[in-house]
Backbone and ligand atoms as CSV (ligand in chain L), in Angstrom:
chain,resi,resn,atom,element,x,y,z
A,1,MET,N,N,95.479,98.702,117.118
A,1,MET,CA,C,96.078,100.038,117.106
A,1,MET,C,C,96.250,100.559,118.529
A,2,ARG,N,N,95.263,100.273,119.393
A,2,ARG,CA,C,95.304,100.816,120.751
A,2,ARG,C,C,95.825,99.778,121.749
A,3,LYS,N,N,96.409,98.716,121.208
A,3,LYS,CA,C,96.990,97.642,122.035
A,3,LYS,C,C,95.951,96.983,122.945
A,4,GLU,N,N,94.676,97.062,122.547
A,4,GLU,CA,C,93.625,96.384,123.303
A,4,GLU,C,C,93.367,95.029,122.658
A,5,GLY,N,N,92.863,94.111,123.447
A,5,GLY,CA,C,92.536,92.804,122.909
A,5,GLY,C,C,91.297,92.876,122.031
A,6,ILE,N,N,91.044,91.779,121.311
A,6,ILE,CA,C,89.858,91.676,120.473
A,6,ILE,C,C,88.806,90.909,121.275
A,7,ALA,N,N,87.692,91.573,121.567
A,7,ALA,CA,C,86.629,90.903,122.320
A,7,ALA,C,C,86.014,89.791,121.470
A,8,ARG,N,N,85.679,88.678,122.100
A,8,ARG,CA,C,85.159,87.531,121.342
A,8,ARG,C,C,83.913,87.879,120.546
A,9,GLU,N,N,83.064,88.747,121.130
A,9,GLU,CA,C,81.811,89.062,120.431
A,9,GLU,C,C,82.039,89.889,119.165
A,10,TRP,N,N,83.217,90.506,119.043
A,10,TRP,CA,C,83.499,91.293,117.842
A,10,TRP,C,C,83.722,90.387,116.631
A,11,ALA,N,N,84.089,89.141,116.902
A,11,ALA,CA,C,84.397,88.229,115.792
A,11,ALA,C,C,83.129,87.752,115.085
A,12,GLU,N,N,82.019,87.698,115.794
A,12,GLU,CA,C,80.813,87.095,115.189
A,12,GLU,C,C,80.301,87.845,113.955
A,13,PRO,N,N,80.193,89.196,113.997
A,13,PRO,CA,C,79.755,89.866,112.762
A,13,PRO,C,C,80.713,89.622,111.595
A,14,ILE,N,N,82.002,89.524,111.895
A,14,ILE,CA,C,82.975,89.238,110.829
A,14,ILE,C,C,82.743,87.826,110.304
A,15,ASN,N,N,82.534,86.880,111.224
A,15,ASN,CA,C,82.291,85.494,110.807
A,15,ASN,C,C,81.023,85.366,109.965
A,16,GLN,N,N,80.000,86.133,110.328
A,16,GLN,CA,C,78.760,86.080,109.544
A,16,GLN,C,C,79.010,86.470,108.096
A,17,ILE,N,N,79.821,87.511,107.921
A,17,ILE,CA,C,80.104,87.967,106.561
A,17,ILE,C,C,81.057,87.002,105.849
A,18,LEU,N,N,81.974,86.401,106.631
A,18,LEU,CA,C,82.911,85.447,106.026
A,18,LEU,C,C,82.189,84.229,105.458
A,19,ARG,N,N,81.000,83.945,105.972
A,19,ARG,CA,C,80.245,82.795,105.472
A,19,ARG,C,C,79.724,83.042,104.060
A,20,ILE,N,N,79.692,84.320,103.665
A,20,ILE,CA,C,79.347,84.642,102.280
A,20,ILE,C,C,80.574,84.313,101.436
A,21,THR,N,N,80.384,83.566,100.412
A,21,THR,CA,C,81.521,83.231,99.565
A,21,THR,C,C,81.839,84.424,98.683
A,22,GLU,N,N,83.109,84.829,98.713
A,22,GLU,CA,C,83.526,85.959,97.882
A,22,GLU,C,C,83.483,85.604,96.410
A,23,GLY,N,N,83.862,84.409,96.144
A,23,GLY,CA,C,84.023,83.951,94.773
A,23,GLY,C,C,85.106,82.894,94.754
A,24,HIS,N,N,85.689,82.673,93.633
A,24,HIS,CA,C,86.745,81.668,93.541
A,24,HIS,C,C,87.711,82.045,92.426
A,25,ASP,N,N,88.892,81.443,92.462
A,25,ASP,CA,C,89.877,81.668,91.410
A,25,ASP,C,C,89.667,80.651,90.305
A,26,GLU,N,N,89.933,81.072,89.097
A,26,GLU,CA,C,89.851,80.175,87.942
A,26,GLU,C,C,91.081,80.345,87.077
A,27,LEU,N,N,91.500,79.259,86.465
A,27,LEU,CA,C,92.583,79.338,85.491
A,27,LEU,C,C,92.023,79.915,84.206
A,28,VAL,N,N,92.688,80.935,83.703
A,28,VAL,CA,C,92.237,81.584,82.463
A,28,VAL,C,C,93.432,81.652,81.519
A,29,PHE,N,N,93.230,81.219,80.273
A,29,PHE,CA,C,94.294,81.290,79.284
A,29,PHE,C,C,94.237,82.642,78.595
A,30,GLY,N,N,95.298,83.445,78.744
A,30,GLY,CA,C,95.290,84.797,78.184
A,30,GLY,C,C,96.231,84.954,77.015
A,31,GLY,N,N,95.968,84.278,75.919
A,31,GLY,CA,C,96.801,84.439,74.727
A,31,GLY,C,C,97.928,83.436,74.690
A,32,ASN,N,N,98.999,83.695,75.505
A,32,ASN,CA,C,100.121,82.748,75.498
A,32,ASN,C,C,100.542,82.283,76.885
A,33,LEU,N,N,99.811,82.735,77.895
A,33,LEU,CA,C,100.133,82.232,79.228
A,33,LEU,C,C,98.873,82.088,80.073
A,34,TRP,N,N,99.014,81.244,81.079
A,34,TRP,CA,C,97.904,80.998,81.994
A,34,TRP,C,C,97.993,81.944,83.164
A,35,LYS,N,N,96.841,82.375,83.630
A,35,LYS,CA,C,96.825,83.176,84.854
A,35,LYS,C,C,95.620,82.780,85.693
A,36,MET,N,N,95.716,83.140,86.977
A,36,MET,CA,C,94.599,82.915,87.893
A,36,MET,C,C,93.776,84.185,87.896
A,37,GLU,N,N,92.477,84.043,87.751
A,37,GLU,CA,C,91.618,85.212,87.724
A,37,GLU,C,C,90.483,85.017,88.721
A,38,PHE,N,N,90.270,86.026,89.543
A,38,PHE,CA,C,89.212,85.960,90.537
A,38,PHE,C,C,87.849,86.089,89.865
A,39,GLN,N,N,86.994,85.157,90.158
A,39,GLN,CA,C,85.632,85.192,89.625
A,39,GLN,C,C,84.693,85.527,90.785
A,40,ALA,N,N,84.178,86.743,90.782
A,40,ALA,CA,C,83.295,87.172,91.868
A,40,ALA,C,C,81.997,86.374,91.820
A,41,ARG,N,N,81.488,86.092,92.993
A,41,ARG,CA,C,80.213,85.403,93.080
A,41,ARG,C,C,79.137,86.285,92.472
A,42,GLU,N,N,78.272,85.691,91.746
A,42,GLU,CA,C,77.213,86.488,91.114
A,42,GLU,C,C,76.168,86.914,92.142
A,43,GLY,N,N,75.443,87.952,91.820
A,43,GLY,CA,C,74.336,88.375,92.682
A,43,GLY,C,C,74.734,89.391,93.718
A,44,GLY,N,N,74.674,90.662,93.387
A,44,GLY,CA,C,74.901,91.712,94.361
A,44,GLY,C,C,76.369,91.929,94.665
A,45,LEU,N,N,76.577,92.733,95.695
A,45,LEU,CA,C,77.937,93.125,96.054
A,45,LEU,C,C,78.391,92.483,97.364
A,46,ASP,N,N,77.676,91.421,97.791
A,46,ASP,CA,C,78.043,90.759,99.050
A,46,ASP,C,C,79.485,90.281,99.036
A,47,TRP,N,N,79.952,89.832,97.854
A,47,TRP,CA,C,81.314,89.304,97.764
A,47,TRP,C,C,82.335,90.364,98.141
A,48,LEU,N,N,81.993,91.657,97.845
A,48,LEU,CA,C,82.920,92.749,98.157
A,48,LEU,C,C,83.031,92.926,99.669
A,49,LEU,N,N,81.883,92.870,100.346
A,49,LEU,CA,C,81.868,92.957,101.811
A,49,LEU,C,C,82.632,91.773,102.409
A,50,ALA,N,N,82.485,90.614,101.781
A,50,ALA,CA,C,83.187,89.423,102.261
A,50,ALA,C,C,84.701,89.611,102.132
A,51,ALA,N,N,85.148,90.270,101.073
A,51,ALA,CA,C,86.577,90.529,100.899
A,51,ALA,C,C,87.089,91.459,101.996
A,52,VAL,N,N,86.266,92.448,102.393
A,52,VAL,CA,C,86.640,93.363,103.470
A,52,VAL,C,C,86.715,92.592,104.794
A,53,ALA,N,N,85.728,91.723,105.025
A,53,ALA,CA,C,85.705,90.910,106.254
A,53,ALA,C,C,86.927,89.993,106.301
A,54,ARG,N,N,87.319,89.452,105.146
A,54,ARG,CA,C,88.495,88.573,105.106
A,54,ARG,C,C,89.750,89.356,105.510
A,55,SER,N,N,89.875,90.584,105.019
A,55,SER,CA,C,91.026,91.420,105.388
A,55,SER,C,C,91.026,91.674,106.897
A,56,ALA,N,N,89.858,91.987,107.447
A,56,ALA,CA,C,89.756,92.227,108.891
A,56,ALA,C,C,90.159,90.983,109.665
A,57,ALA,N,N,89.699,89.824,109.202
A,57,ALA,CA,C,90.015,88.566,109.881
A,57,ALA,C,C,91.521,88.298,109.823
A,58,GLU,N,N,92.136,88.552,108.685
A,58,GLU,CA,C,93.580,88.329,108.553
A,58,GLU,C,C,94.361,89.247,109.481
A,59,ILE,N,N,93.900,90.501,109.608
A,59,ILE,CA,C,94.569,91.446,110.509
A,59,ILE,C,C,94.470,90.960,111.955
A,60,ILE,N,N,93.293,90.443,112.338
A,60,ILE,CA,C,93.113,89.939,113.701
A,60,ILE,C,C,94.020,88.741,113.944
A,61,VAL,N,N,94.100,87.839,112.967
A,61,VAL,CA,C,94.935,86.641,113.107
A,61,VAL,C,C,96.414,87.029,113.197
A,62,GLU,N,N,96.831,87.995,112.397
A,62,GLU,CA,C,98.232,88.409,112.392
A,62,GLU,C,C,98.615,89.158,113.666
A,63,GLY,N,N,97.630,89.789,114.316
A,63,GLY,CA,C,97.892,90.515,115.560
A,63,GLY,C,C,98.888,91.635,115.345
A,64,ALA,N,N,99.876,91.730,116.248
A,64,ALA,CA,C,100.860,92.819,116.175
A,64,ALA,C,C,101.712,92.737,114.912
A,65,GLN,N,N,101.780,91.550,114.293
A,65,GLN,CA,C,102.567,91.386,113.067
A,65,GLN,C,C,101.904,92.067,111.870
A,66,ALA,N,N,100.657,92.476,112.031
A,66,ALA,CA,C,99.871,92.958,110.889
A,66,ALA,C,C,100.326,94.314,110.358
A,67,ARG,N,N,101.138,95.036,111.093
A,67,ARG,CA,C,101.624,96.365,110.673
A,67,ARG,C,C,100.471,97.297,110.316
A,68,LEU,N,N,99.461,97.242,111.155
A,68,LEU,CA,C,98.295,98.097,110.934
A,68,LEU,C,C,98.654,99.526,111.316
A,69,ARG,N,N,98.293,100.468,110.471
A,69,ARG,CA,C,98.579,101.876,110.726
A,69,ARG,C,C,97.302,102.681,110.496
A,70,ILE,N,N,97.296,103.875,111.058
A,70,ILE,CA,C,96.206,104.806,110.775
A,70,ILE,C,C,96.802,105.952,109.955
A,71,CYS,N,N,96.048,106.415,108.993
A,71,CYS,CA,C,96.519,107.465,108.082
A,71,CYS,C,C,96.929,108.709,108.877
A,72,ALA,N,N,98.056,109.326,108.466
A,72,ALA,CA,C,98.582,110.515,109.154
A,72,ALA,C,C,97.718,111.749,108.928
A,73,ASN,N,N,96.799,111.676,107.969
A,73,ASN,CA,C,95.884,112.794,107.751
A,73,ASN,C,C,94.786,112.720,108.814
A,74,PRO,N,N,94.766,113.689,109.767
A,74,PRO,CA,C,93.779,113.619,110.854
A,74,PRO,C,C,92.330,113.666,110.362
A,75,ALA,N,N,92.105,114.202,109.178
A,75,ALA,CA,C,90.747,114.266,108.637
A,75,ALA,C,C,90.353,112.966,107.938
A,76,CYS,N,N,91.276,112.025,107.831
A,76,CYS,CA,C,91.014,110.803,107.061
A,76,CYS,C,C,90.533,109.665,107.968
A,77,GLY,N,N,91.403,109.171,108.831
A,77,GLY,CA,C,91.024,108.113,109.770
A,77,GLY,C,C,91.013,106.710,109.200
A,78,LEU,N,N,91.437,106.525,107.946
A,78,LEU,CA,C,91.457,105.178,107.371
A,78,LEU,C,C,92.635,104.380,107.919
A,79,PHE,N,N,92.424,103.078,108.019
A,79,PHE,CA,C,93.485,102.171,108.415
A,79,PHE,C,C,94.103,101.567,107.161
A,80,PHE,N,N,95.360,101.203,107.255
A,80,PHE,CA,C,95.997,100.494,106.153
A,80,PHE,C,C,97.065,99.575,106.712
A,81,THR,N,N,97.456,98.623,105.902
A,81,THR,CA,C,98.541,97.717,106.270
A,81,THR,C,C,99.803,98.228,105.606
A,82,ASP,N,N,100.827,98.447,106.409
A,82,ASP,CA,C,102.084,98.983,105.881
A,82,ASP,C,C,102.970,97.836,105.407
A,83,ASN,N,N,102.939,97.595,104.102
A,83,ASN,CA,C,103.777,96.549,103.520
A,83,ASN,C,C,105.025,97.130,102.870
A,84,SER,N,N,105.295,98.408,103.159
A,84,SER,CA,C,106.459,99.031,102.529
A,84,SER,C,C,107.745,98.438,103.107
A,85,ARG,N,N,108.820,98.497,102.337
A,85,ARG,CA,C,110.102,97.923,102.759
A,85,ARG,C,C,110.613,98.637,104.004
A,86,THR,N,N,110.455,99.960,104.043
A,86,THR,CA,C,110.975,100.736,105.170
A,86,THR,C,C,110.034,100.727,106.377
A,87,GLN,N,N,108.803,100.273,106.177
A,87,GLN,CA,C,107.774,100.248,107.230
A,87,GLN,C,C,107.534,101.637,107.813
A,88,ARG,N,N,107.604,102.652,106.970
A,88,ARG,CA,C,107.389,104.016,107.449
A,88,ARG,C,C,106.306,104.723,106.646
A,89,ARG,N,N,105.427,103.925,106.046
A,89,ARG,CA,C,104.357,104.528,105.262
A,89,ARG,C,C,103.445,105.337,106.176
A,90,ARG,N,N,103.037,106.529,105.719
A,90,ARG,CA,C,102.236,107.418,106.569
A,90,ARG,C,C,100.802,107.579,106.098
A,91,TRP,N,N,100.562,107.364,104.811
A,91,TRP,CA,C,99.266,107.714,104.251
A,91,TRP,C,C,98.519,106.477,103.783
A,92,CYS,N,N,97.180,106.559,103.869
A,92,CYS,CA,C,96.370,105.474,103.333
A,92,CYS,C,C,96.610,105.380,101.836
A,93,SER,N,N,96.760,106.545,101.206
A,93,SER,CA,C,96.980,106.613,99.770
A,93,SER,C,C,97.855,107.816,99.471
A,94,MET,N,N,98.977,107.567,98.822
A,94,MET,CA,C,99.843,108.690,98.435
A,94,MET,C,C,99.094,109.599,97.469
A,95,ALA,N,N,98.264,109.010,96.615
A,95,ALA,CA,C,97.555,109.782,95.584
A,95,ALA,C,C,96.508,110.710,96.208
A,96,ILE,N,N,95.990,110.360,97.369
A,96,ILE,CA,C,94.950,111.187,97.988
A,96,ILE,C,C,95.547,111.963,99.170
A,97,CYS,N,N,95.700,111.328,100.313
A,97,CYS,CA,C,96.143,112.033,101.519
A,97,CYS,C,C,97.596,112.499,101.414
A,98,GLY,N,N,98.468,111.699,100.824
A,98,GLY,CA,C,99.873,112.086,100.684
A,98,GLY,C,C,100.016,113.340,99.851
A,99,ASN,N,N,99.327,113.399,98.740
A,99,ASN,CA,C,99.411,114.565,97.866
A,99,ASN,C,C,98.778,115.790,98.499
A,100,ARG,N,N,97.681,115.597,99.224
A,100,ARG,CA,C,97.056,116.736,99.914
A,100,ARG,C,C,98.038,117.357,100.898
A,101,HIS,N,N,98.758,116.482,101.615
A,101,HIS,CA,C,99.748,116.954,102.588
A,101,HIS,C,C,100.856,117.724,101.875
A,102,LYS,N,N,101.332,117.175,100.766
A,102,LYS,CA,C,102.402,117.827,99.991
A,102,LYS,C,C,101.949,119.200,99.501
A,103,VAL,N,N,100.734,119.250,98.972
A,103,VAL,CA,C,100.205,120.509,98.442
A,103,VAL,C,C,100.048,121.527,99.570
A,104,ALA,N,N,99.530,121.095,100.742
A,104,ALA,CA,C,99.349,122.001,101.883
A,104,ALA,C,C,100.699,122.503,102.388
A,105,SER,N,N,101.710,121.624,102.454
A,105,SER,CA,C,103.054,122.020,102.903
A,105,SER,C,C,103.651,123.025,101.935
A,106,PHE,N,N,103.486,122.744,100.641
A,106,PHE,CA,C,104.010,123.647,99.615
A,106,PHE,C,C,103.367,125.021,99.751
A,107,ALA,N,N,102.023,125.043,99.956
A,107,ALA,CA,C,101.292,126.308,100.082
A,107,ALA,C,C,101.752,127.069,101.319
A,108,ARG,N,N,102.006,126.356,102.421
A,108,ARG,CA,C,102.471,127.006,103.666
A,108,ARG,C,C,103.852,127.638,103.449
A,109,ARG,N,N,104.749,126.879,102.798
A,109,ARG,CA,C,106.118,127.376,102.560
A,109,ARG,C,C,106.130,128.615,101.675
A,110,HIS,N,N,105.195,128.644,100.730
A,110,HIS,CA,C,105.194,129.748,99.764
A,110,HIS,C,C,104.175,130.827,100.085
A,111,ALA,N,N,103.539,130.749,101.261
A,111,ALA,CA,C,102.500,131.710,101.628
A,111,ALA,C,C,103.109,133.090,101.851
A,112,SER,N,N,104.311,133.107,102.406
A,112,SER,CA,C,104.944,134.388,102.684
A,112,SER,C,C,105.650,134.882,101.426
L,1,ZN,ZN,ZN,94.168,108.957,104.373
């Protein structure tokens, strides 16, 4: 986000978590078609942290191509990947920060 490089030592905590197996995909027959279903590793929520670490690692590998953005809500501060077609997504979540912005704008317009 700040066009700074990634220090080598920052990768180690991510690598430590990546060593935790998130789980694996399995073929599951769902009535009349096959689908791939993620099977989380049993035992605690480590697999969830591993999924977050995997996302961080992918963003680092993608570099500037990652389309990493910070939410336009100054009180939020969450990062997100902008996969929208127009590449102009502003909010981490339209349902949360986007709607709050809309409601605040509406209230400002109608305050007078
Ligand atoms: Zn947000």
